[in-house]
C-alpha positions in Angstrom: -36.1 -16.9 6.2 -36.1 -15.7 9.5 -40.0 -14.6 10.9 -40.6 -11.1 12.1 -42.3 -11.0 15.4 -44.3 -8.5 14.0 -44.4 -5.1 12.0 -45.6 -1.6 13.1 -47.6 -0.4 12.6 -50.0 -3.5 12.9 -51.6 -4.2 9.6 -53.8 -7.3 10.6 -57.5 -6.5 9.8 -59.2 -9.6 10.8 -57.8 -12.9 13.1 -59.9 -15.6 12.8 -59.6 -19.4 14.6 -61.6 -21.8 13.7 -61.6 -25.1 15.6 -63.9 -27.9 14.9 -64.8 -30.1 18.0 -67.1 -33.4 19.2 -69.5 -33.6 21.8 -72.2 -35.8 22.7 -74.6 -33.0 23.6 -76.9 -31.5 21.4 -76.7 -28.3 19.7 -79.6 -26.4 21.8 -78.5 -27.8 25.7 -74.9 -27.1 24.4 -75.5 -23.6 23.9 -76.2 -23.5 27.8 -72.9 -25.4 29.0 -71.0 -23.1 27.1 -73.2 -20.1 28.6 -72.2 -21.7 31.9 -68.3 -21.9 31.3 -68.0 -18.8 29.3 -69.6 -16.7 31.6 -67.5 -17.6 34.8 -64.7 -16.6 32.2 -65.8 -13.2 32.0 -67.0 -13.3 28.7 -71.0 -11.8 28.3 -73.2 -13.5 25.7 -75.6 -11.8 22.6 -77.4 -13.0 20.2 -76.6 -10.3 18.1 -74.1 -8.8 16.4 -70.7 -7.4 18.0 -70.0 -4.2 16.4 -66.2 -3.8 15.7 -64.2 -0.5 14.6 -65.6 0.9 11.4 -63.6 -0.9 8.5 -63.1 0.5 5.4 -66.0 -1.1 2.6 -63.9 -1.7 -0.5 -66.3 -1.3 -3.9 -67.7 -4.1 -5.3 -65.3 -6.7 -2.4 -67.8 -7.0 0.7 -68.7 -10.4 0.0 -65.4 -11.7 -1.0 -62.9 -9.9 1.6 -65.5 -8.8 4.4 -65.9 -11.5 7.1 -68.9 -12.4 8.4 -69.2 -14.4 11.5 -72.6 -15.0 11.8 -74.4 -13.1 14.7 -75.7 -16.1 16.9 -74.8 -17.3 20.5 -71.5 -14.9 20.6 -70.2 -14.7 23.8 -67.6 -11.4 23.7 -65.4 -9.0 26.2 -63.0 -6.4 25.1 -61.0 -8.1 23.1 -62.3 -10.8 21.8 -65.6 -12.4 20.5 -66.2 -16.6 20.6 -68.9 -17.8 18.4 -70.4 -21.2 18.5 -71.5 -22.7 15.2 -74.5 -25.1 14.9 -71.5 -26.5 12.3 -69.7 -27.8 15.4 -66.9 -25.3 15.4 -66.2 -22.4 17.7 -64.8 -19.4 15.8 -62.4 -17.2 17.8 -62.2 -13.7 16.6 -60.4 -10.2 17.8 -62.9 -7.8 18.4 -61.6 -4.1 17.4 -57.8 -5.0 17.0 -55.5 -7.7 17.0 -54.1 -8.5 20.5 -51.1 -10.5 19.4 -50.7 -14.1 18.7 -49.2 -14.8 22.3 -52.0 -13.5 24.1 -54.7 -14.5 21.5 -53.6 -17.8 21.7 -53.4 -17.8 25.5 -57.7 -17.1 25.5 -58.1 -20.1 22.9 -56.2 -22.2 24.9 -57.9 -21.4 27.9 -61.2 -21.7 26.9 -60.6 -25.0 24.9 -59.0 -26.4 28.3 -62.6 -25.1 30.3 -64.8 -27.0 27.9 -62.6 -30.3 27.8 -62.8 -30.8 31.5 -66.2 -30.2 31.9 -66.9 -32.6 29.4 -68.6 -30.2 26.9 -66.0 -31.7 24.2 -64.3 -34.3 23.9 -61.8 -34.2 20.8 -60.9 -32.1 17.9 -60.9 -32.8 14.2 -60.1 -29.7 11.9 -59.0 -26.3 12.6 -58.6 -23.2 10.3 -56.7 -20.0 10.9 -57.4 -17.0 8.8 -55.5 -13.4 8.8 -56.7 -10.7 6.4 -53.8 -8.1 6.1 -54.6 -4.6 4.7 -52.6 -1.7 3.3 -54.6 1.6 2.4 -53.0 3.4 -0.1 -50.6 0.7 -1.0 -50.3 -0.6 -4.8 -48.7 -3.7 -3.8 -48.6 -5.1 -7.4 -44.8 -4.7 -7.4 -44.1 -5.3 -3.8 -44.9 -8.9 -3.6 -43.0 -11.5 -4.7 -45.6 -12.9 -6.9 -46.4 -11.5 -10.8 -49.6 -11.6 -12.8 -49.7 -10.7 -16.5 -51.9 -11.4 -19.6 -49.3 -13.6 -22.0 -50.0 -12.5 -25.6 -51.1 -9.2 -24.7 -48.0 -7.9 -23.4 -49.8 -6.6 -20.4 -49.4 -6.6 -16.4 -52.4 -5.8 -14.3 -52.1 -3.2 -12.0 -55.4 -3.8 -9.9 -57.7 -6.8 -9.7 -58.4 -10.0 -7.0 -56.4 -12.8 -7.4 -57.3 -16.4 -5.8 -54.8 -19.6 -5.0 -55.5 -22.6 -3.7 -53.3 -25.7 -2.8 -52.2 -28.6 -0.7 -48.9 -28.5 1.2 -49.1 -31.3 3.2 -50.9 -31.6 5.9 -52.0 -27.9 4.9 -54.7 -26.8 2.6 -54.0 -22.9 1.7 -55.8 -20.6 0.1 -54.5 -17.2 -0.5 -56.3 -13.7 -1.5 -54.8 -10.7 -3.0 -56.8 -7.4 -3.7 -54.2 -5.3 -5.4 -55.4 -1.8 -5.4 -59.1 -1.9 -5.4 -61.2 1.4 -4.7 -63.3 1.9 -1.8 -66.9 2.4 -1.4 -66.6 6.0 0.2 -63.6 7.8 0.4 -62.4 7.6 4.5 -59.4 9.2 6.5 -57.8 7.5 9.4 -55.1 10.0 11.0 -56.3 13.1 8.8 -54.8 10.6 6.0 -57.2 10.1 3.2 -57.6 7.1 1.7 -58.8 6.2 -2.0 -58.1 2.9 -2.4 -56.8 -0.5 -0.2 -54.6 -3.9 -1.1 -55.2 -7.0 1.1 -53.4 -10.0 1.4 -55.6 -12.9 3.1 -54.4 -16.1 3.9 -56.1 -18.9 5.5 -54.8 -22.0 6.4 -56.5 -25.2 7.2 -55.7 -28.6 8.9 -57.9 -31.5 8.5 -58.5 -35.2 8.5 -57.3 -35.8 12.4 -59.1 -36.9 16.2 -57.3 -35.6 18.8 -58.4 -35.9 22.1 -55.4 -34.0 24.5 -55.7 -30.3 24.2 -51.8 -30.2 24.3 -51.6 -31.6 21.1 -54.1 -29.5 19.7 -51.9 -26.7 20.8 -49.1 -27.9 18.9 -51.1 -28.0 15.9 -52.7 -24.8 16.1 -49.2 -23.2 16.8 -47.8 -25.2 13.5 -51.0 -23.8 11.6 -50.3 -20.3 13.0 -46.5 -20.3 12.5 -47.4 -21.7 8.6 -50.0 -18.7 8.2 -47.1 -16.2 9.4 -44.7 -17.9 7.0 -46.8 -17.6 3.7 -47.6 -13.9 4.6 -43.7 -12.7 4.6 -42.7 -15.0 1.9 -45.0 -13.1 0.1 -43.6 -9.7 1.0 -40.5 -8.6 -1.1 -37.7 -7.9 1.4 -37.3 -4.1 0.3 -41.2 -3.4 1.4 -40.6 -5.3 3.9 -38.0 -3.1 5.2 -40.5 -0.1 5.4 -42.7 -1.9 7.8 -40.7 -1.7 10.3 -40.7 -5.5 10.9 -39.2 -6.3 14.6 -37.1 -9.4 15.0 -36.6 -11.7 17.7 -33.0 -10.5 19.9 
């Protein structure tokens, strides 16, 4: 399957890359090292949330589909935020809109290289890439390569939450589908009233490795991103995909 470069308009609501690293520096002084390096790279620091643009609130679904990054030790510029987490991980997240993989990945690679060159971190052991795409006022129940029925009742399901988890070595994959979820308060975007929303939430994880070199890590990050992207486009029926204005490489 030939994958599009992107669809227009972009449907990505949240884009999260989490990388678990190794360091010999205790967490509290580690914050200072991060501050020194990231401030020189043009990032501000806060321990309060960096508020994104207003996002649609889904009735009864906030805990499951909203990505809550703890407001601790956040470094940010106008496009992305970086959280240093006590679990020994760095979380990269676009703030207001998705900036495209090439630019997003360039940020990630540059920051990791700076941290590695300054001996703040010395290795990597797990990564996860999670993208959540939203479809306002679109019922995905007949637009995905996925069927869901209550066997014995002869009933198709028209809305709800569906979660799937499987292993595809070397990946662990978690997919959440939200079909025609009512929103908490009716909102408008570009003068279009939004009454419900559908979501495709895909998390792809690689773990159990011991990587030292940034070049090798970059290869793992890229392959994980391609896997996540392939799952997303495979889920979409071809006729629906064409309505999303896919753009392919020449």
